[in-house]
N, C-alpha and C positions, 0 to 999 in steps of 0.2 A: 581187335577191339574184343568187346565183353558183349556176350551176344545174349546175357541175361537181361529178361526183362524183373527187375527187380521187386516194382509192385506185382504182379501175377506172375512172382514168386515161377517162372516157364519160359523157356523163349522166347525170342523176339521172333515174330513168324518175317519180318522185316529186315533184322540182321540175317537173320538165317536164308533166306533167299537171294543178299548181295553177297554173301559169300562165298556160297559152292550148293549147286542142288543135291537135293536129299537128303542134306547135312543131318535135321533133328534124327535119319532113324541110326544116324550112324554115332551122336552122341548119345543119342537114348535120353529117356525122361527126368530133369533134375531134381534130386532127391533131396528133405529135411535133411538138416545137423547131425541131425539123430540118431538115422535109418540105419537098421542094423546089414549088412551084405549081406551076410552067410557067416561058414565058419571061414576059419584060415584056408590056407593052401596044405595041402598035407607035403608039399615040400619040406616044408618051414616046421612043420611036425618032427619029419626023418633028421632034415639037415641040422637044425637050431636048437631043437627041442619043445616048441613051443605044444600047448596040452589042444589035442584034438577037438576038444570043446570051447578053445580062442576066437570068441567072435569078430569080424569087422566093421565098424565103425562107417564112416561116412567120411570123406578125407576133407579138410580146408588148406587154405593158406597158410602164409605165416603169420600177417600179420590180423586175421581175425580171429586166430589162435593164439597170439600175445592178448586179446583182447578178454576173452577166456581165461587167461593166466591172470589179468589181472583182476579178476570179478568185478567187473565195471558191475553198476544199476544202472534201471531207467534215467536218463538224464544224467548221465554219471561223464565227469572227462575225465581222461588221463592225459600226462605229459610228463613225456621222456626227455630229458634234458641233454644230450648228447650233444656228439661229433656235430652230429642235425639233431631240430629237435621235431618232436613227432606228436602230432594231437590224436589221441581215439576219441572217436563221439559216440557215445549209445542214445540214437534218435528213433523217436516216437515217428517224426514225420520230418522223412528227409527232403532237404530244396535242391537236388543234385545239376550240377552246375559244372562251367571250362572247370575249374578248378578243383583240385584235391580229388576225393574219391568215395563212391557209393557204397556196400556193400548190403549183402541181405547179413541181418545180426546172426554169428555164429553160435547164439546159445537163447536164445528167444526167437520164433517163427513167427511170430506178427511183429517183431523190432527191425529197425536197420546200425549203420552202423560209420562213420564217418571218418574217416584219414588223412590228415594234412603232415606234409612234409616243407623244411622251413630247414634249407641249406648250413644257412648261416647262423649256429649256433651257438656251441661251447668256443670256436674255433674262434670267434667275432670276440664273446665274452673276454676270454683270455687274451686278445692282440689290446681290447682296451684297460684290461689290466694293467698290462706291460705297461704301455704308456702311459696310463692314467694316476698309477698307486704303485707305481713302482714293481712289479710283477709278484705283490704283496696282495694274496685276497681275505686279510683283517685288514688292509686299507680302501680296500672295493666295497666291504662291505658294510664298514665304517663310514664312507661316504655314505653308500644308501640310507642306513640311522640320522643322518644330517641334513639330509635334503628335503625337504616336506613333499606330500604325493603331489602326484599333479605339476610335481616341476617348475612351479609354478611357469609353466605357459609354454615351456620350452620343453621340444621335443624332437624326437629326434631316427632316421631310417637309417642301419645297417646294413648295407650286401655288400664285406670284404667282397665276396665269388659268387657272378651271376644264379641269381635263386633262383626256387621252384613255383615258392608261391606267396609272390604274383613277379613272374618273369621280371627281374629289375636288379638292376647293378645301383654300386658306387652309395658311395655317405650325403644326408640331406639332413639337416639342423634348420630347423624353424621357432624362429623367438615368439610368443605372444605376440605380438601384432604381426605374425605372417612372414613376414621376413626372415629366408634362407639367410645365414650366418654358417660363417666358415668355424669359428671355433669355438670353445667355449673354455670353462674354469675347470680342475679336472673331476672335479664333484657334481659339478650339473652335467656333464660330460658323462657320466656315470650313472647315474640315473634315465640319461633319456636313452642312454642303449638298452637298458632295463624294462623300462616304464612303453615303451617303444616296440621292442620286442615282440611283448604281453599285450599289449592291444592290436597288434597283427593278428598276433593268435585270435584272438577275442575276435574281433570284425569278421574273418574268413570261418572260423567255425558258428559264426552266427548267420554268414551265406547259406550255412550247410545247414541250416534249421536248429542250430542251440540256441538253448537260450536261458538266459540268464531267473537263475531260481530256486528252489530248493534244492543245491546241488550237493556235491562236495568233488573237486579235483585231489585225483592222484600223482604225484610229482615220483618220477626214477629218475634215475642218467644218476653221471656223475656231479652235474649241478646240484642237486638235489641236495646233495649234504651241507648244501647253502644255507642257514637260516633267514638273511636278509633278502635272498634272491628268489626263497619260498614267502618271505612278506609281499612284495613287491607283484608276486603273481596271483596271490588271496586276495588283495585289494585291489586288483585290475579285474578278477571279475568276482568280486568280493563274495566269495567263500570261500570255507574252511578248505584248507589245504592239508594230506595226508600224506606219508611218506610211504612208499613198499619193497621192504629186498628183494628183491626177484632175479636172478643172475640169467634164466632164462625163461621168462614169462611165454616162451613159442613152446618148449615143448613140455614147462607145467600146461598148459592150457587143452596142450592138445589132448596130457592125459586126464584131466580134468572133463573133457567130452567125449573121452574114452567111460569115460564110467558109466558119466548122462547118457549115453546112450546107451549103455547097457540096461537102464534102470525106467528109461523115460517111458518105456508103456507102460507100464503101471502110476504113469500121472505125478510122479517123479519131477519138481523143480528145478531145475539146475543149478539155481542157488540153495536150494534143500541136500543137494548133493554136495556143494564147497561150504558149507555151514562150519565146520571144523574148521577148516582152517585159517592161522594166525591173518588177526589180526589188522588195515590200516593202521597207523598210526594217526594223531591228531595233529600238526605239526605249529602251524596256528591258523587261526583269524582274521579279516580284516578288520582292517581297522574303523574304527564307530562314523567315521567321517567319508569313508571308502566312497560311499554310494552318492555324494552330493561331492567329491570335487572334481572341477571342470577344468582343464585348460584353460588358462585366465586369456583376458582380449579385455578389449575398451569395453567394452559390451558385458562382460564377464556372464555366457549366455551360452560359448562354446562346448557343445559335449565330444570325450573324449574322441567315438567310432568318428565325428563328424572331420575333426581334425586333419587325420589321414586321410580321408578321400577328398579332403580341401586342399591337404599344402603337399599329396601327394605332387609329378610331375605326371602327366599322361600314364606312364609305362606304368607304374606301379600302382594303376588301376584296374589293369588289365585282367 
């Protein structure tokens, strides 16, 4: 159970009372992430050679530390494209829901961060690559280049294993007339997979408060090396996509936060602290017609996110 009221930045009295008597006295008061708690223990000074002047800054979790390591700005989104796909969001006004997680922002006192995890990420992409592109990423990429944005209204939901967001399983394919179908050509299958994955990421991000606008998407993880996958990501979110080469954003973010904690009292912002760090590299921008693309139906008016809500079996809408 999370006992913190993220809006008040204090323990929730209702949660405290439901958990244990006088728990607030045992926990102590929550502190800002920039709070300096004191000097390092003399044990670390004598045993490991730490400086006696070494200061200790308030800790945070691994995922908030990753957001700091990726140096997100207000409104930005980061997507880690690995075995599982993970979406990080910088939010000003969150809408907590039963899906995903919302935390206090680790580097900006008045902001928030959201986290969404999707189990069916690169392993699902690799399975479709093996089936539809003879195991070749080059052929997989060619299929994405040769098929149109919106995939002529064909859309799919690929949950090889029980998904986290939403809790669903199975492969579900729908054509432009809302009919469920059993198979497509290899090229249509590949685009349906990638567009469906990123439409799902966008839908659940918007439910937590993300809004499409003047933002950027940072991509990391193994699949971020594939230019055509990133192009679909850019088109679906109608935002430029940048890559950031980090082997361990959690450790780097913790170091950034420690440095910020030492200077925060003097009014230095987190972004000022990390301004000399290497900048992410722009890799693609949305196609000029991406914002107007709609999966086709007889009336030609169905927007992409409504496709997910309308076509999904009931368990996909949990």
